[in-house]
KOLMI-420955 format. One record per atom (N, C-alpha, C): x, y, z; residue in three letters. Coordinates in nm, 3 decimals. Example, Ala and Ser with C-alpha at 12.3 -4.5 7.8 and 13.67 -1.06 7.14 Angstrom:
REM residues 2
<node><c1>1.319</c1><c2>-0.569</c2><c3>0.780</c3><resn>ALA</resn></node>
<node><c1>1.230</c1><c2>-0.450</c2><c3>0.780</c3><resn>ALA</resn></node>
<node><c1>1.320</c1><c2>-0.330</c2><c3>0.780</c3><resn>ALA</resn></node>
<node><c1>1.285</c1><c2>-0.225</c2><c3>0.708</c3><resn>SER</resn></node>
<node><c1>1.367</c1><c2>-0.106</c2><c3>0.714</c3><resn>SER</resn></node>
<node><c1>1.290</c1><c2>0.003</c2><c3>0.787</c3><resn>SER</resn></node>
This chain:
REM residues 60
<node><c1>0.084</c1><c2>-0.119</c2><c3>0.000</c3><resn>MET</resn></node>
<node><c1>0.000</c1><c2>0.000</c2><c3>0.000</c3><resn>MET</resn></node>
<node><c1>0.088</c1><c2>0.124</c2><c3>0.000</c3><resn>MET</resn></node>
<node><c1>0.050</c1><c2>0.222</c2><c3>-0.079</c3><resn>ILE</resn></node>
<node><c1>0.126</c1><c2>0.346</c2><c3>-0.086</c3><resn>ILE</resn></node>
<node><c1>0.069</c1><c2>0.446</c2><c3>0.014</c3><resn>ILE</resn></node>
<node><c1>0.150</c1><c2>0.544</c2><c3>0.050</c3><resn>ASN</resn></node>
<node><c1>0.103</c1><c2>0.649</c2><c3>0.140</c3><resn>ASN</resn></node>
<node><c1>0.059</c1><c2>0.770</c2><c3>0.058</c3><resn>ASN</resn></node>
<node><c1>0.009</c1><c2>0.871</c2><c3>0.124</c3><resn>CYS</resn></node>
<node><c1>-0.045</c1><c2>0.989</c2><c3>0.056</c3><resn>CYS</resn></node>
<node><c1>0.062</c1><c2>1.064</c2><c3>-0.024</c3><resn>CYS</resn></node>
<node><c1>0.181</c1><c2>1.071</c2><c3>0.030</c3><resn>ARG</resn></node>
<node><c1>0.289</c1><c2>1.141</c2><c3>-0.040</c3><resn>ARG</resn></node>
<node><c1>0.319</c1><c2>1.072</c2><c3>-0.174</c3><resn>ARG</resn></node>
<node><c1>0.325</c1><c2>0.939</c2><c3>-0.171</c3><resn>GLU</resn></node>
<node><c1>0.351</c1><c2>0.863</c2><c3>-0.293</c3><resn>GLU</resn></node>
<node><c1>0.235</c1><c2>0.875</c2><c3>-0.391</c3><resn>GLU</resn></node>
<node><c1>0.113</c1><c2>0.874</c2><c3>-0.340</c3><resn>ALA</resn></node>
<node><c1>-0.004</c1><c2>0.888</c2><c3>-0.426</c3><resn>ALA</resn></node>
<node><c1>-0.006</c1><c2>1.023</c2><c3>-0.495</c3><resn>ALA</resn></node>
<node><c1>0.031</c1><c2>1.127</c2><c3>-0.423</c3><resn>THR</resn></node>
<node><c1>0.038</c1><c2>1.260</c2><c3>-0.480</c3><resn>THR</resn></node>
<node><c1>0.143</c1><c2>1.267</c2><c3>-0.590</c3><resn>THR</resn></node>
<node><c1>0.258</c1><c2>1.210</c2><c3>-0.563</c3><resn>GLN</resn></node>
<node><c1>0.367</c1><c2>1.208</c2><c3>-0.661</c3><resn>GLN</resn></node>
<node><c1>0.325</c1><c2>1.133</c2><c3>-0.789</c3><resn>GLN</resn></node>
<node><c1>0.263</c1><c2>1.019</c2><c3>-0.772</c3><resn>ILE</resn></node>
<node><c1>0.217</c1><c2>0.941</c2><c3>-0.888</c3><resn>ILE</resn></node>
<node><c1>0.112</c1><c2>1.018</c2><c3>-0.966</c3><resn>ILE</resn></node>
<node><c1>0.021</c1><c2>1.083</c2><c3>-0.896</c3><resn>THR</resn></node>
<node><c1>-0.084</c1><c2>1.160</c2><c3>-0.961</c3><resn>THR</resn></node>
<node><c1>-0.025</c1><c2>1.271</c2><c3>-1.047</c3><resn>THR</resn></node>
<node><c1>0.076</c1><c2>1.339</c2><c3>-0.996</c3><resn>LEU</resn></node>
<node><c1>0.138</c1><c2>1.448</c2><c3>-1.071</c3><resn>LEU</resn></node>
<node><c1>0.221</c1><c2>1.397</c2><c3>-1.188</c3><resn>LEU</resn></node>
<node><c1>0.279</c1><c2>1.280</c2><c3>-1.176</c3><resn>GLN</resn></node>
<node><c1>0.362</c1><c2>1.224</c2><c3>-1.282</c3><resn>GLN</resn></node>
<node><c1>0.280</c1><c2>1.153</c2><c3>-1.389</c3><resn>GLN</resn></node>
<node><c1>0.155</c1><c2>1.127</c2><c3>-1.363</c3><resn>ALA</resn></node>
<node><c1>0.072</c1><c2>1.047</c2><c3>-1.454</c3><resn>ALA</resn></node>
<node><c1>0.059</c1><c2>1.110</c2><c3>-1.592</c3><resn>ALA</resn></node>
<node><c1>0.067</c1><c2>1.241</c2><c3>-1.603</c3><resn>GLU</resn></node>
<node><c1>0.054</c1><c2>1.306</c2><c3>-1.733</c3><resn>GLU</resn></node>
<node><c1>0.182</c1><c2>1.290</c2><c3>-1.815</c3><resn>GLU</resn></node>
<node><c1>0.295</c1><c2>1.281</c2><c3>-1.748</c3><resn>ASP</resn></node>
<node><c1>0.423</c1><c2>1.278</c2><c3>-1.817</c3><resn>ASP</resn></node>
<node><c1>0.467</c1><c2>1.138</c2><c3>-1.858</c3><resn>ASP</resn></node>
<node><c1>0.408</c1><c2>1.037</c2><c3>-1.801</c3><resn>ARG</resn></node>
<node><c1>0.450</c1><c2>0.901</c2><c3>-1.834</c3><resn>ARG</resn></node>
<node><c1>0.330</c1><c2>0.807</c2><c3>-1.823</c3><resn>ARG</resn></node>
<node><c1>0.342</c1><c2>0.692</c2><c3>-1.887</c3><resn>SER</resn></node>
<node><c1>0.236</c1><c2>0.593</c2><c3>-1.874</c3><resn>SER</resn></node>
<node><c1>0.262</c1><c2>0.509</c2><c3>-1.750</c3><resn>SER</resn></node>
<node><c1>0.157</c1><c2>0.480</c2><c3>-1.679</c3><resn>MET</resn></node>
<node><c1>0.169</c1><c2>0.406</c2><c3>-1.553</c3><resn>MET</resn></node>
<node><c1>0.146</c1><c2>0.258</c2><c3>-1.579</c3><resn>MET</resn></node>
<node><c1>0.230</c1><c2>0.174</c2><c3>-1.521</c3><resn>PRO</resn></node>
<node><c1>0.206</c1><c2>0.030</c2><c3>-1.530</c3><resn>PRO</resn></node>
<node><c1>0.075</c1><c2>-0.007</c2><c3>-1.459</c3><resn>PRO</resn></node>
<node><c1>0.021</c1><c2>-0.121</c2><c3>-1.497</c3><resn>LEU</resn></node>
<node><c1>-0.107</c1><c2>-0.164</c2><c3>-1.442</c3><resn>LEU</resn></node>
<node><c1>-0.103</c1><c2>-0.174</c2><c3>-1.290</c3><resn>LEU</resn></node>
<node><c1>0.001</c1><c2>-0.231</c2><c3>-1.235</c3><resn>ALA</resn></node>
<node><c1>0.010</c1><c2>-0.246</c2><c3>-1.089</c3><resn>ALA</resn></node>
<node><c1>0.007</c1><c2>-0.111</c2><c3>-1.019</c3><resn>ALA</resn></node>
<node><c1>0.075</c1><c2>-0.012</c2><c3>-1.076</c3><resn>GLU</resn></node>
<node><c1>0.077</c1><c2>0.121</c2><c3>-1.016</c3><resn>GLU</resn></node>
<node><c1>-0.060</c1><c2>0.187</c2><c3>-1.024</c3><resn>GLU</resn></node>
<node><c1>-0.128</c1><c2>0.170</c2><c3>-1.138</c3><resn>ARG</resn></node>
<node><c1>-0.264</c1><c2>0.226</c2><c3>-1.151</c3><resn>ARG</resn></node>
<node><c1>-0.359</c1><c2>0.165</c2><c3>-1.050</c3><resn>ARG</resn></node>
<node><c1>-0.349</c1><c2>0.034</c2><c3>-1.033</c3><resn>LEU</resn></node>
<node><c1>-0.438</c1><c2>-0.033</c2><c3>-0.938</c3><resn>LEU</resn></node>
<node><c1>-0.408</c1><c2>0.008</c2><c3>-0.794</c3><resn>LEU</resn></node>
<node><c1>-0.281</c1><c2>0.022</c2><c3>-0.763</c3><resn>THR</resn></node>
<node><c1>-0.242</c1><c2>0.066</c2><c3>-0.629</c3><resn>THR</resn></node>
<node><c1>-0.294</c1><c2>0.206</c2><c3>-0.601</c3><resn>THR</resn></node>
<node><c1>-0.280</c1><c2>0.294</c2><c3>-0.699</c3><resn>LEU</resn></node>
<node><c1>-0.329</c1><c2>0.432</c2><c3>-0.683</c3><resn>LEU</resn></node>
<node><c1>-0.481</c1><c2>0.433</c2><c3>-0.670</c3><resn>LEU</resn></node>
<node><c1>-0.548</c1><c2>0.354</c2><c3>-0.751</c3><resn>ARG</resn></node>
<node><c1>-0.694</c1><c2>0.347</c2><c3>-0.745</c3><resn>ARG</resn></node>
<node><c1>-0.741</c1><c2>0.296</c2><c3>-0.609</c3><resn>ARG</resn></node>
<node><c1>-0.672</c1><c2>0.197</c2><c3>-0.555</c3><resn>LEU</resn></node>
<node><c1>-0.706</c1><c2>0.145</c2><c3>-0.423</c3><resn>LEU</resn></node>
<node><c1>-0.684</c1><c2>0.252</c2><c3>-0.316</c3><resn>LEU</resn></node>
<node><c1>-0.575</c1><c2>0.324</c2><c3>-0.327</c3><resn>HIS</resn></node>
<node><c1>-0.549</c1><c2>0.431</c2><c3>-0.230</c3><resn>HIS</resn></node>
<node><c1>-0.658</c1><c2>0.538</c2><c3>-0.238</c3><resn>HIS</resn></node>
<node><c1>-0.700</c1><c2>0.571</c2><c3>-0.360</c3><resn>HIS</resn></node>
<node><c1>-0.806</c1><c2>0.673</c2><c3>-0.375</c3><resn>HIS</resn></node>
<node><c1>-0.938</c1><c2>0.625</c2><c3>-0.316</c3><resn>HIS</resn></node>
<node><c1>-0.962</c1><c2>0.494</c2><c3>-0.317</c3><resn>ARG</resn></node>
<node><c1>-1.085</c1><c2>0.441</c2><c3>-0.255</c3><resn>ARG</resn></node>
<node><c1>-1.084</c1><c2>0.464</c2><c3>-0.105</c3><resn>ARG</resn></node>
<node><c1>-0.965</c1><c2>0.459</c2><c3>-0.047</c3><resn>ILE</resn></node>
<node><c1>-0.951</c1><c2>0.469</c2><c3>0.098</c3><resn>ILE</resn></node>
<node><c1>-0.937</c1><c2>0.615</c2><c3>0.143</c3><resn>ILE</resn></node>
<node><c1>-0.865</c1><c2>0.694</c2><c3>0.065</c3><resn>CYS</resn></node>
<node><c1>-0.827</c1><c2>0.829</c2><c3>0.108</c3><resn>CYS</resn></node>
<node><c1>-0.903</c1><c2>0.936</c2><c3>0.029</c3><resn>CYS</resn></node>
<node><c1>-0.996</c1><c2>0.999</c2><c3>0.094</c3><resn>GLY</resn></node>
<node><c1>-1.074</c1><c2>1.104</c2><c3>0.030</c3><resn>GLY</resn></node>
<node><c1>-0.993</c1><c2>1.227</c2><c3>-0.006</c3><resn>GLY</resn></node>
<node><c1>-0.892</c1><c2>1.258</c2><c3>0.073</c3><resn>ASN</resn></node>
<node><c1>-0.810</c1><c2>1.376</c2><c3>0.044</c3><resn>ASN</resn></node>
<node><c1>-0.730</c1><c2>1.358</c2><c3>-0.085</c3><resn>ASN</resn></node>
<node><c1>-0.673</c1><c2>1.240</c2><c3>-0.105</c3><resn>CYS</resn></node>
<node><c1>-0.598</c1><c2>1.214</c2><c3>-0.228</c3><resn>CYS</resn></node>
<node><c1>-0.692</c1><c2>1.206</c2><c3>-0.348</c3><resn>CYS</resn></node>
<node><c1>-0.810</c1><c2>1.155</c2><c3>-0.328</c3><resn>ARG</resn></node>
<node><c1>-0.910</c1><c2>1.149</c2><c3>-0.434</c3><resn>ARG</resn></node>
<node><c1>-0.947</c1><c2>1.292</c2><c3>-0.476</c3><resn>ARG</resn></node>
<node><c1>-0.966</c1><c2>1.378</c2><c3>-0.380</c3><resn>ARG</resn></node>
<node><c1>-0.999</c1><c2>1.519</c2><c3>-0.407</c3><resn>ARG</resn></node>
<node><c1>-0.882</c1><c2>1.587</c2><c3>-0.479</c3><resn>ARG</resn></node>
<node><c1>-0.761</c1><c2>1.559</c2><c3>-0.435</c3><resn>PHE</resn></node>
<node><c1>-0.643</c1><c2>1.617</c2><c3>-0.500</c3><resn>PHE</resn></node>
<node><c1>-0.635</c1><c2>1.574</c2><c3>-0.646</c3><resn>PHE</resn></node>
<node><c1>-0.660</c1><c2>1.446</c2><c3>-0.674</c3><resn>ALA</resn></node>
<node><c1>-0.655</c1><c2>1.396</c2><c3>-0.812</c3><resn>ALA</resn></node>
<node><c1>-0.761</c1><c2>1.466</c2><c3>-0.898</c3><resn>ALA</resn></node>
<node><c1>-0.879</c1><c2>1.488</c2><c3>-0.842</c3><resn>ARG</resn></node>
<node><c1>-0.984</c1><c2>1.560</c2><c3>-0.917</c3><resn>ARG</resn></node>
<node><c1>-0.942</c1><c2>1.704</c2><c3>-0.944</c3><resn>ARG</resn></node>
<node><c1>-0.877</c1><c2>1.769</c2><c3>-0.848</c3><resn>GLN</resn></node>
<node><c1>-0.832</c1><c2>1.906</c2><c3>-0.866</c3><resn>GLN</resn></node>
<node><c1>-0.723</c1><c2>1.914</c2><c3>-0.974</c3><resn>GLN</resn></node>
<node><c1>-0.632</c1><c2>1.818</c2><c3>-0.973</c3><resn>VAL</resn></node>
<node><c1>-0.528</c1><c2>1.815</c2><c3>-1.075</c3><resn>VAL</resn></node>
<node><c1>-0.590</c1><c2>1.796</c2><c3>-1.213</c3><resn>VAL</resn></node>
<node><c1>-0.686</c1><c2>1.706</c2><c3>-1.223</c3><resn>GLN</resn></node>
<node><c1>-0.754</c1><c2>1.682</c2><c3>-1.350</c3><resn>GLN</resn></node>
<node><c1>-0.826</c1><c2>1.810</c2><c3>-1.397</c3><resn>GLN</resn></node>
<node><c1>-0.891</c1><c2>1.879</c2><c3>-1.305</c3><resn>LEU</resn></node>
<node><c1>-0.960</c1><c2>2.003</c2><c3>-1.340</c3><resn>LEU</resn></node>
<node><c1>-0.861</c1><c2>2.109</c2><c3>-1.390</c3><resn>LEU</resn></node>
<node><c1>-0.747</c1><c2>2.120</c2><c3>-1.325</c3><resn>MET</resn></node>
<node><c1>-0.646</c1><c2>2.217</c2><c3>-1.367</c3><resn>MET</resn></node>
<node><c1>-0.591</c1><c2>2.182</c2><c3>-1.505</c3><resn>MET</resn></node>
<node><c1>-0.573</c1><c2>2.054</c2><c3>-1.533</c3><resn>ARG</resn></node>
<node><c1>-0.524</c1><c2>2.012</c2><c3>-1.665</c3><resn>ARG</resn></node>
<node><c1>-0.627</c1><c2>2.045</c2><c3>-1.773</c3><resn>ARG</resn></node>
<node><c1>-0.753</c1><c2>2.022</c2><c3>-1.743</c3><resn>GLN</resn></node>
<node><c1>-0.858</c1><c2>2.053</c2><c3>-1.839</c3><resn>GLN</resn></node>
<node><c1>-0.867</c1><c2>2.204</c2><c3>-1.863</c3><resn>GLN</resn></node>
<node><c1>-0.859</c1><c2>2.282</c2><c3>-1.758</c3><resn>ALA</resn></node>
<node><c1>-0.865</c1><c2>2.427</c2><c3>-1.771</c3><resn>ALA</resn></node>
<node><c1>-0.746</c1><c2>2.479</c2><c3>-1.851</c3><resn>ALA</resn></node>
<node><c1>-0.631</c1><c2>2.421</c2><c3>-1.828</c3><resn>SER</resn></node>
<node><c1>-0.511</c1><c2>2.461</c2><c3>-1.902</c3><resn>SER</resn></node>
<node><c1>-0.525</c1><c2>2.428</c2><c3>-2.050</c3><resn>SER</resn></node>
<node><c1>-0.579</c1><c2>2.312</c2><c3>-2.081</c3><resn>ALA</resn></node>
<node><c1>-0.599</c1><c2>2.275</c2><c3>-2.220</c3><resn>ALA</resn></node>
<node><c1>-0.699</c1><c2>2.369</c2><c3>-2.288</c3><resn>ALA</resn></node>
<node><c1>-0.804</c1><c2>2.404</c2><c3>-2.218</c3><resn>ARG</resn></node>
<node><c1>-0.902</c1><c2>2.498</c2><c3>-2.274</c3><resn>ARG</resn></node>
<node><c1>-0.841</c1><c2>2.635</c2><c3>-2.296</c3><resn>ARG</resn></node>
<node><c1>-0.757</c1><c2>2.678</c2><c3>-2.203</c3><resn>TRP</resn></node>
<node><c1>-0.692</c1><c2>2.808</c2><c3>-2.214</c3><resn>TRP</resn></node>
<node><c1>-0.600</c1><c2>2.810</c2><c3>-2.337</c3><resn>TRP</resn></node>
<node><c1>-0.526</c1><c2>2.700</c2><c3>-2.359</c3><resn>ARG</resn></node>
<node><c1>-0.438</c1><c2>2.693</c2><c3>-2.476</c3><resn>ARG</resn></node>
<node><c1>-0.521</c1><c2>2.702</c2><c3>-2.604</c3><resn>ARG</resn></node>
<node><c1>-0.636</c1><c2>2.636</c2><c3>-2.609</c3><resn>GLN</resn></node>
<node><c1>-0.723</c1><c2>2.643</c2><c3>-2.727</c3><resn>GLN</resn></node>
<node><c1>-0.775</c1><c2>2.786</c2><c3>-2.747</c3><resn>GLN</resn></node>
<node><c1>-0.810</c1><c2>2.851</c2><c3>-2.638</c3><resn>TYR</resn></node>
<node><c1>-0.864</c1><c2>2.985</c2><c3>-2.644</c3><resn>TYR</resn></node>
<node><c1>-0.759</c1><c2>3.084</c2><c3>-2.696</c3><resn>TYR</resn></node>
<node><c1>-0.635</c1><c2>3.071</c2><c3>-2.648</c3><resn>THR</resn></node>
<node><c1>-0.530</c1><c2>3.166</c2><c3>-2.686</c3><resn>THR</resn></node>
<node><c1>-0.478</c1><c2>3.141</c2><c3>-2.827</c3><resn>THR</resn></node>
<node><c1>-0.499</c1><c2>3.021</c2><c3>-2.883</c3><resn>GLN</resn></node>
<node><c1>-0.450</c1><c2>2.991</c2><c3>-3.017</c3><resn>GLN</resn></node>
<node><c1>-0.546</c1><c2>3.039</c2><c3>-3.125</c3><resn>GLN</resn></node>
<node><c1>-0.666</c1><c2>3.074</c2><c3>-3.088</c3><resn>GLU</resn></node>
<node><c1>-0.765</c1><c2>3.119</c2><c3>-3.186</c3><resn>GLU</resn></node>
<node><c1>-0.744</c1><c2>3.262</c2><c3>-3.226</c3><resn>GLU</resn></node>
């Protein structure tokens, strides 16, 4: 089982590299248990989406 610090690190690195199946499952299990890390992952996803939209907006 990973701790919150490791889960945060994996969440931030997920965009830059592909995660092996075991790592994805471990992170998913941690998110089932830890609401704070689950919330952090949602916030990171929201920021990535907002950034992508901003890039589209500025390129027009």
